[in-house]
Residue frames relative to the residue before (quaternion, step in Angstrom):
aa qw qx qy qz dx dy dz
M 1.0000 0.0000 0.0000 0.0000 0.00 0.00 0.00
A 0.6457 0.5376 -0.3350 0.4265 3.61 0.91 -0.83
Q 0.6403 0.5220 -0.3370 0.4517 3.62 0.95 -0.77
R 0.6280 0.5220 -0.3336 0.4709 3.58 1.01 -0.76
D 0.6421 0.5172 -0.3200 0.4667 3.59 0.97 -0.82
L 0.6678 0.4985 -0.3017 0.4632 3.58 0.95 -0.85
R 0.6270 0.5168 -0.3350 0.4770 3.60 1.03 -0.71
E 0.6348 0.5225 -0.3239 0.4681 3.58 1.03 -0.77
I 0.6260 0.5219 -0.3319 0.4749 3.58 1.00 -0.77
R 0.6503 0.5115 -0.3156 0.4646 3.59 0.91 -0.87
R 0.6557 0.5162 -0.3074 0.4572 3.58 0.93 -0.91
L 0.6955 0.4721 -0.2717 0.4686 3.57 0.88 -0.95
A 0.6091 0.5423 -0.3526 0.4589 3.59 1.07 -0.67
G 0.6338 0.5216 -0.3247 0.4699 3.57 1.04 -0.74
R 0.6499 0.5060 -0.3085 0.4759 3.57 1.00 -0.82
L 0.6314 0.5347 -0.3272 0.4565 3.57 1.03 -0.82
E 0.6602 0.5001 -0.3091 0.4674 3.59 0.91 -0.88
Q 0.6368 0.5167 -0.3236 0.4720 3.60 1.01 -0.79
A 0.6608 0.4974 -0.3073 0.4706 3.60 0.92 -0.87
R 0.6289 0.5357 -0.3288 0.4577 3.58 1.01 -0.78
A 0.6572 0.5000 -0.3040 0.4751 3.58 0.97 -0.87
E 0.6507 0.5097 -0.3139 0.4672 3.60 0.98 -0.81
L 0.6374 0.5124 -0.3221 0.4770 3.59 1.01 -0.78
R 0.6326 0.5263 -0.3261 0.4653 3.58 0.94 -0.88
D 0.6788 0.4904 -0.2954 0.4598 3.58 0.87 -0.92
A 0.6417 0.5110 -0.3202 0.4739 3.60 1.04 -0.74
I 0.6271 0.5223 -0.3292 0.4750 3.58 1.05 -0.74
V 0.6407 0.5102 -0.3212 0.4755 3.59 0.94 -0.85
A 0.6640 0.5062 -0.3064 0.4572 3.60 0.89 -0.92
A 0.6526 0.5071 -0.3181 0.4644 3.60 0.92 -0.84
H 0.6610 0.4998 -0.3063 0.4685 3.56 0.96 -0.85
Q 0.6604 0.5011 -0.3090 0.4662 3.60 0.96 -0.82
S 0.6822 0.4704 -0.2959 0.4751 3.60 1.13 -0.53
G 0.7124 -0.5005 0.2390 0.4299 3.57 1.27 0.20
E 0.5120 0.6326 -0.4374 0.3825 3.60 1.20 -0.08
S 0.4177 -0.7009 0.5180 0.2567 3.57 -1.04 0.74
I 0.6531 -0.5002 0.3957 0.4083 3.54 -1.27 0.37
R 0.6700 0.5018 -0.2997 0.4577 3.58 0.95 -0.84
D 0.6364 0.5064 -0.3315 0.4783 3.60 1.12 -0.57
I 0.6701 0.5141 -0.2881 0.4513 3.58 1.02 -0.84
A 0.6051 0.6438 -0.3469 0.3145 3.57 0.90 -0.99
P 0.7141 0.4369 -0.3091 0.4513 3.67 0.66 -0.85
Y 0.6292 0.5286 -0.3400 0.4572 3.59 1.09 -0.63
A 0.6896 0.4525 -0.2666 0.4986 3.56 1.12 -0.68
G 0.3881 -0.7230 0.4808 0.3090 3.58 1.24 -0.34
M 0.5823 0.5624 -0.3519 0.4699 3.54 1.18 0.69
S 0.5527 -0.5598 0.4841 0.3831 3.51 -1.31 0.20
P 0.6296 -0.5321 0.3941 0.4065 3.59 -1.18 0.43
S 0.6397 0.5256 -0.3457 0.4416 3.61 1.00 -0.68
R 0.6394 0.5047 -0.3280 0.4783 3.62 1.07 -0.67
V 0.6205 0.5199 -0.3391 0.4791 3.60 1.03 -0.75
H 0.6345 0.5291 -0.3241 0.4610 3.58 0.97 -0.84
A 0.6497 0.5143 -0.3157 0.4623 3.59 0.95 -0.86
L 0.6623 0.4904 -0.3092 0.4745 3.59 0.98 -0.78
L 0.6031 0.5418 -0.3576 0.4635 3.59 1.08 -0.62
I 0.6434 0.5053 -0.3184 0.4789 3.57 0.94 -0.85
E 0.6509 0.5121 -0.3068 0.4690 3.57 0.93 -0.92
G 0.6606 0.5179 -0.3012 0.4523 3.58 0.96 -0.87
R 0.6530 0.5029 -0.3115 0.4729 3.56 0.98 -0.77
Q 0.6405 0.5083 -0.3265 0.4741 3.58 1.03 -0.73
T 0.6366 0.5172 -0.3212 0.4734 3.58 1.09 -0.69
E 0.6641 0.5088 -0.2984 0.4594 3.59 1.01 -0.82
D 0.8045 0.2114 -0.0668 0.5511 3.56 0.94 -0.94
P 0.0730 -0.8151 0.5732 0.0411 3.61 0.32 1.18
P 0.5629 -0.6152 0.4243 0.3530 3.59 -1.04 0.72
N 0.4721 -0.6490 0.5113 0.3073 3.55 -1.11 0.68
G 0.0502 -0.8794 0.4734 -0.0072 3.48 -0.70 0.93
């Protein structure tokens, strides 16, 4: 039973990471379309500083450094 529980945790963690990435991308898209960080924050259920951090993360994901 414990192994099944651990597999379920792994599966759900993967889904959580996917949802987080999708939320980040939606926040970036909303900001690029003209919404302010303060406007986005309540819809995301986050503080403006957390939305700002996700925007930075999203931009780094979009524009990986040339290497």
